[in-house]
Structures are given as structure tokens and as C-alpha cells.
Backbone as JSON Lines, residues from 0, in Angstrom:
{"i":0,"aa":"M","n":[10.77,-64.05,-36.07],"ca":[11.73,-64.11,-35.0],"c":[12.19,-65.65,-34.87]}
{"i":1,"aa":"D","n":[13.33,-65.92,-34.81],"ca":[13.87,-67.17,-34.74],"c":[13.7,-67.69,-33.13]}
{"i":2,"aa":"E","n":[13.92,-68.94,-33.12],"ca":[13.71,-69.7,-31.85],"c":[14.72,-69.18,-30.76]}
{"i":3,"aa":"Q","n":[16.06,-68.9,-31.13],"ca":[16.96,-68.43,-30.27],"c":[16.42,-67.1,-29.6]}
{"i":4,"aa":"Q","n":[15.97,-66.08,-30.33],"ca":[15.58,-64.9,-29.96],"c":[14.47,-65.0,-28.92]}
{"i":5,"aa":"Q","n":[13.59,-65.98,-29.12],"ca":[12.44,-66.12,-28.17],"c":[12.89,-66.55,-26.83]}
{"i":6,"aa":"K","n":[13.99,-67.28,-26.77],"ca":[14.48,-67.93,-25.51],"c":[15.36,-66.9,-24.72]}
{"i":7,"aa":"E","n":[15.73,-65.72,-25.3],"ca":[16.49,-64.74,-24.61],"c":[15.71,-64.04,-23.53]}
{"i":8,"aa":"A","n":[16.19,-63.74,-22.48],"ca":[15.59,-63.0,-21.45],"c":[15.01,-61.7,-21.87]}
{"i":9,"aa":"K","n":[13.89,-61.27,-21.15],"ca":[13.1,-60.17,-21.57],"c":[13.52,-59.01,-20.52]}
{"i":10,"aa":"F","n":[14.26,-59.35,-19.47],"ca":[14.64,-58.46,-18.44],"c":[16.09,-58.34,-18.37]}
{"i":11,"aa":"G","n":[16.53,-57.34,-17.72],"ca":[18.11,-57.34,-17.45],"c":[18.77,-56.28,-18.38]}
{"i":12,"aa":"F","n":[20.08,-56.42,-18.44],"ca":[20.85,-55.53,-19.08],"c":[20.93,-55.79,-20.62]}
{"i":13,"aa":"T","n":[19.91,-55.57,-21.31],"ca":[19.86,-55.84,-22.64],"c":[20.11,-54.38,-23.55]}
{"i":14,"aa":"A","n":[20.32,-54.47,-24.72],"ca":[20.62,-53.33,-25.45],"c":[19.35,-52.41,-25.52]}
{"i":15,"aa":"N","n":[17.97,-53.09,-25.56],"ca":[17.0,-52.36,-25.67],"c":[16.59,-51.65,-24.36]}
{"i":16,"aa":"A","n":[16.98,-52.4,-23.1],"ca":[16.66,-51.72,-21.96],"c":[17.66,-50.42,-21.75]}
{"i":17,"aa":"E","n":[18.91,-50.5,-22.03],"ca":[19.86,-49.55,-21.9],"c":[19.52,-48.36,-22.76]}
{"i":18,"aa":"N","n":[18.99,-48.51,-23.89],"ca":[18.46,-47.44,-24.88],"c":[17.34,-46.69,-24.1]}
{"i":19,"aa":"W","n":[16.32,-47.4,-23.54],"ca":[15.38,-46.73,-22.92],"c":[15.9,-46.12,-21.61]}
{"i":20,"aa":"N","n":[16.58,-46.53,-20.91],"ca":[17.38,-45.97,-19.85],"c":[17.96,-44.58,-19.97]}
{"i":21,"aa":"G","n":[18.65,-44.67,-21.15],"ca":[19.3,-43.41,-21.57],"c":[18.31,-42.47,-22.02]}
{"i":22,"aa":"R","n":[17.34,-42.7,-22.75],"ca":[16.36,-41.85,-23.2],"c":[15.49,-41.12,-22.04]}
{"i":23,"aa":"L","n":[15.26,-41.91,-21.0],"ca":[14.43,-41.57,-19.85],"c":[15.41,-40.55,-19.15]}
{"i":24,"aa":"A","n":[16.65,-40.94,-18.94],"ca":[17.56,-40.02,-18.16],"c":[17.77,-38.64,-18.92]}
{"i":25,"aa":"M","n":[17.73,-38.72,-20.37],"ca":[17.78,-37.45,-20.94],"c":[16.66,-36.57,-20.65]}
{"i":26,"aa":"I","n":[15.49,-37.31,-20.83],"ca":[14.13,-36.5,-20.57],"c":[14.18,-36.06,-19.19]}
{"i":27,"aa":"G","n":[14.63,-36.67,-18.18],"ca":[14.82,-36.21,-16.87],"c":[15.63,-34.99,-16.73]}
{"i":28,"aa":"F","n":[16.86,-35.14,-17.2],"ca":[17.76,-33.99,-17.33],"c":[17.19,-32.71,-17.87]}
{"i":29,"aa":"V","n":[16.59,-32.96,-18.99],"ca":[15.86,-31.7,-19.56],"c":[14.79,-31.23,-18.67]}
{"i":30,"aa":"A","n":[14.13,-32.07,-18.01],"ca":[12.9,-31.53,-17.31],"c":[13.48,-30.82,-16.12]}
{"i":31,"aa":"A","n":[14.53,-31.2,-15.51],"ca":[15.24,-30.58,-14.32],"c":[15.64,-29.09,-14.78]}
{"i":32,"aa":"L","n":[16.48,-29.07,-15.98],"ca":[16.8,-27.76,-16.6],"c":[15.57,-26.85,-16.78]}
{"i":33,"aa":"I","n":[14.49,-27.24,-17.31],"ca":[13.39,-26.51,-17.56],"c":[12.84,-26.02,-16.13]}
{"i":34,"aa":"T","n":[12.66,-26.95,-15.17],"ca":[12.22,-26.5,-13.93],"c":[13.03,-25.47,-13.33]}
{"i":35,"aa":"E","n":[14.33,-25.66,-13.34],"ca":[15.2,-24.62,-12.84],"c":[15.16,-23.34,-13.55]}
{"i":36,"aa":"Y","n":[14.96,-23.27,-14.86],"ca":[14.9,-22.11,-15.66],"c":[13.49,-21.42,-15.32]}
{"i":37,"aa":"V","n":[12.51,-21.98,-15.29],"ca":[11.16,-21.51,-15.09],"c":[11.06,-20.96,-13.71]}
{"i":38,"aa":"S","n":[11.45,-21.74,-12.74],"ca":[11.05,-21.23,-11.4],"c":[12.26,-20.52,-10.62]}
{"i":39,"aa":"G","n":[13.46,-20.5,-11.26],"ca":[14.63,-19.6,-10.67],"c":[15.22,-20.47,-9.54]}
{"i":40,"aa":"Q","n":[14.81,-21.68,-9.42],"ca":[15.57,-22.43,-8.15],"c":[15.85,-23.77,-8.76]}
{"i":41,"aa":"G","n":[16.92,-24.31,-7.97],"ca":[17.12,-25.74,-8.17],"c":[16.01,-26.69,-8.14]}
{"i":42,"aa":"V","n":[15.99,-27.84,-8.55],"ca":[15.06,-28.93,-8.48],"c":[14.59,-29.3,-7.02]}
{"i":43,"aa":"L","n":[15.89,-29.58,-6.33],"ca":[15.74,-29.89,-4.84],"c":[15.05,-28.74,-4.0]}
{"i":44,"aa":"H","n":[15.3,-27.54,-4.28],"ca":[14.82,-26.43,-3.71],"c":[13.35,-26.26,-4.03]}
{"i":45,"aa":"F","n":[13.07,-26.37,-5.49],"ca":[11.75,-26.36,-5.67],"c":[10.81,-27.36,-5.11]}
{"i":46,"aa":"W","n":[11.19,-28.51,-4.79],"ca":[10.58,-29.51,-4.11],"c":[10.47,-29.31,-2.67]}
{"i":47,"aa":"G","n":[11.41,-28.25,-2.23],"ca":[11.17,-28.03,-0.79],"c":[12.13,-29.11,-0.09]}
{"i":48,"aa":"L","n":[13.18,-29.69,-0.67],"ca":[14.05,-30.53,0.1],"c":[15.37,-30.0,0.5]}
{"i":49,"aa":"M","n":[15.53,-28.78,0.18],"ca":[16.76,-28.07,0.65],"c":[16.27,-26.68,1.24]}
């Protein structure tokens, strides 16, 4: 790793952070679909929020 890469910020809107954000969003969406399929209710209804 060169010196310029070491000086870059580790937090914020970086390409790596955006990749992780997208992956976690996809996992959450699939989990919501599975919850709805298994329980027969929407996620908010399943949690008692509606």
C-alpha cells in the first residue's frame, strides 16, 4: 500500500462502504421477503407495528 492510500479517510462515502451498504440492503430485502412468505404477513405486521 503506498503512502497516498494510507492517508485516505477510512470513513465516509467510499467505494468499499457503498459496496457493503448495497450488500446489506440486499440481504435485508431478501430477509423481508422470506419473512413475508413464511409468516403470510408483511414485515411490519409480523413485528406488530401495524
